[in-house]
N, C-alpha and C positions, 0 to 999 in steps of 0.2 A: 234560811231563816232570817239572816240579816237583811236581805232585800225585802222580804215580807214585812219585817218590822219597820223598815224605812217607808214602805208604802202606807202602812197603817198610820205612821206619824204624819205623813203628807196629808192623808185624808182628815186626820184630826186637826191639822193646821188649817185646812180649808174651812172646816166647820167653825173653828174658833175665830177665824177672820172673815166670816161670811159677810158681816156688815161692810168691811173694807172692800171686799170683792164686789159687792152689789154697788157700792159707791163708785168704784172704778169703772164698772160696766156702764153705769148711768152716765158718768162723765165722758166715757169714750163714745157712747151712742150720741150724746149731745154734740160732741166735737165733730163727728162725722156727718150727721144728718140735720142738725139744727143750727148750723152756723150761718145760714143764709135765709133769705125770706121764704124760699120754697124748698129748703133743704130736705125735709121729709117727703115732700111731693116728688122730688127728683129721685129719691131712694126707691120709691115704688114705680115711678114712671120708666126708669131705665130697663128693669127686667120685663115689665109688662109690654112695653113697646117692642122689645126684642122678640118676645113670644108672638106678638101680633104679626111682625114681619115674617117670621118662620111659618106661621099659620097661613098667611096669604100666599107665600111662595109655594108651599107644599100642598095647599088646597086648590088653588086656582092656577098655579104655574106648572110644577113638575107632575103633580098628581100620581106619585109613584108609591105612596105609603098605604099599606093595608092595616086598618085598625078596627075591623069588625063593624058593629052597628053603633059604636060609641062616637059621638061628635068629635071630630079631629081636634078641635080647640081644647076640649076637656082632656083628651088623651095626651095632647102636647103639654098642657100646663101641669098635669100631674107628674110629668117627668122632668120638666124644666125647673119647676120651683125647688125641688130638692137639690137639683144640680147647682142652681144659683147659690144656695146655702153652702154646699160643699166647696165650690170654687172660691167664693168670696171669703169664707171662713179660713180656708187653707192659705190663701194669699195674705190675709191679715195676720194669721197666726205665724206665718213664716217671718214677717217683718216686725213681730211684736216686741222683740228684744231691742233691736236697733232703733225702733221708733220711740222707745221709752228708756233711752240710755240713762236719763237723769235718775230714774228709779233704780236701775241696776246698780248704780254706785252707792246706794244707801245700804249700809251694813245690815240693818235689821229687816230689810225688805226681802220677801220670798219671791225670787225672780220667776219661779216655775208657774206662778199664777198668771203671768202676763199673757201667754197664749190662751189660757182659759178665759181671760177677760175679753180679748179680741173676738174669740169665737162666740162667746155669750152675747156680745154686742150684735154680731151678725145673726144670731138666733132670734133676737127681738124682731128684726126685719122679716125673718123667715116665718115667724108666727103670724105676722101681719099679712104676708102673702098667702099663707094657708087659710086664713079667714076669708081673704078675697076669693080663693079657690072654692071654698065651701059655699060662698054666696053665689058664685057662678053656677055651681052644681044645682043649687036650689032654683035659680032662674031657668035652667034647662029642664026642670021638672024632676030632678033626682032627689030622693029623700035619704036621710042618714040610715045606715045599716049597722048591724052588730060588729061588722068587720072594722068599723072606724075606731073601735076600742083599742086596736093594736097600733094606732098611729103614734102614741107616746113611745112605744117600743122602737119604732124606726127613727123617731126624732132623737131618742137617747143614743142609739148606735151611730147615727149620722154625726152626732156631737162627739162621741167617743173616738170614732175612727179619725175624725178631723183633728182632734186634740192629740191623738197618738202620733200622727204624721207631723203635726206642727211642732211637737217637742223635738223631733229629729231635724226638721228643716230650719227651725228657729235657731237651734244650737249651731248648725253648720253655717247659717247665714252670718253670724257674728264674725266668723273667720274668713268666709269666702263670699264675696259680694255676688258672685255669679249664681249663687243658689236661688236668689229671687227671680232672675231671668229664666233659670232652668224650670222652676216651679210654674212660671207663667206659660212657658212653652208646653209643659206637660199638661196643664189645664186646657190649653187650646187643642192639643191632640186628643185629650180625654173627652172633650165635648163631642168631637166628631166620631170618636171610636166607641162611645157609649151609646146604646140604643135609646136615645132621647126622642128624636123625631122620626126614627125609623125602627122597624120591628126586627128583633133578633132572628125571626124566622126567615128573613131575607138572606141570612148567612147559612151556608151548608152546615148541617147538624154536626158533622165531625170537627168543625172549627169553632163551634159555639162555646166550648169550654174555655177557650182563650179569652173571650170577652168576659166570662164569668169570673176570671181572676181579678178583674177590676172591682175594688170595693164599692165604687159608685154604682155599678150594675145592680148589686144586691139592694142598695137603698132605693134606687129609682124603681126597680121592679117591685119592691115592697110598697111604695106609695101607690103604685098602680094596682097592686093586689088589694090595698085598702079601699080605694075609691072606685075601681073599675072591675077588676077580675074577681073580687070577693073571695079571696083565699087567705087562709091563716099561714103564718110564717112557718109553722111546724109541718105544713104540707110539702115543703121542700127541705127535708131533713139534711140531706148531703150538702146542699148549698149553704144552708143556715149554719151547720157545724163548721164548714170550711171558713165561712166569713167570721164566725166568732173566734176560732183559733187564730186566724190571721190578725184580727183586731186586737185581741188580748196579747198576742205575741208582740205586735208593734207597740202596744201600750207599755209593756214591760221594757222592751229594748229602748224605746224613746225616753222613758223615765231614767233608765240607767245612764244612757249617753248624756242626757241633759245634766244629770247630777255630776258626771265626770268632768264636763266642760264648764259648768257653772262658775267655779272659782276663778276662771280666766276671763270671764266676760268683761269685768270692770277694767282689766288691764288693756284689752283690745279696744274697747269703746272709749 
């Protein structure tokens, strides 16, 4: 009951300080993307150019990917755009405490909102890339379907799972600098181990469950179910239930560990 009460108090704190949170998100976004003449342009150019390179390599180079009748560029983008959000948000969330050490030392400041601010800033860019994806679908002749209504569901859980992991990684990052490098390496491994530009059907069926343990798998599969496969999230009940249990468990564990270590942040920083 004590943990539940603390969680309710935390949510109330977020609601009461929503204006401060929005202001911090706005300032962080401006600092990251609007600090130079073409800041916002580069924010979109980097992921789009990367997707173009992968598209060219696997369409005209290796030609080893099976993706049905869907244009490969659309299939690729619907997987890479959520991945870019997960990767950038996790990296920013991990460093959110150390990069805002001046706020940590303020007695009245709720440090636990810092990962939320960094992830929300990454979410703004993600929404922009989603709009770009929708435009590309229109240009290819695809029209909206009722399955697009579940897009907020996957955005919410992408945000939640990233926040949950970030509470853990940001807490440990304060005390162990190597955590940042570890997260970077895991993101690089995760990119190639997640079915983003290749189909999971290329893996023997008896080993596919290993890939499904990766939370990024559920999110990326969900985006493709929205735009391409036209499936509802409840059509895969086992995978959905596993993902939710894992996400909420990580959320609770991350919140508890963050709370335990929070009093020591100021001393270390």
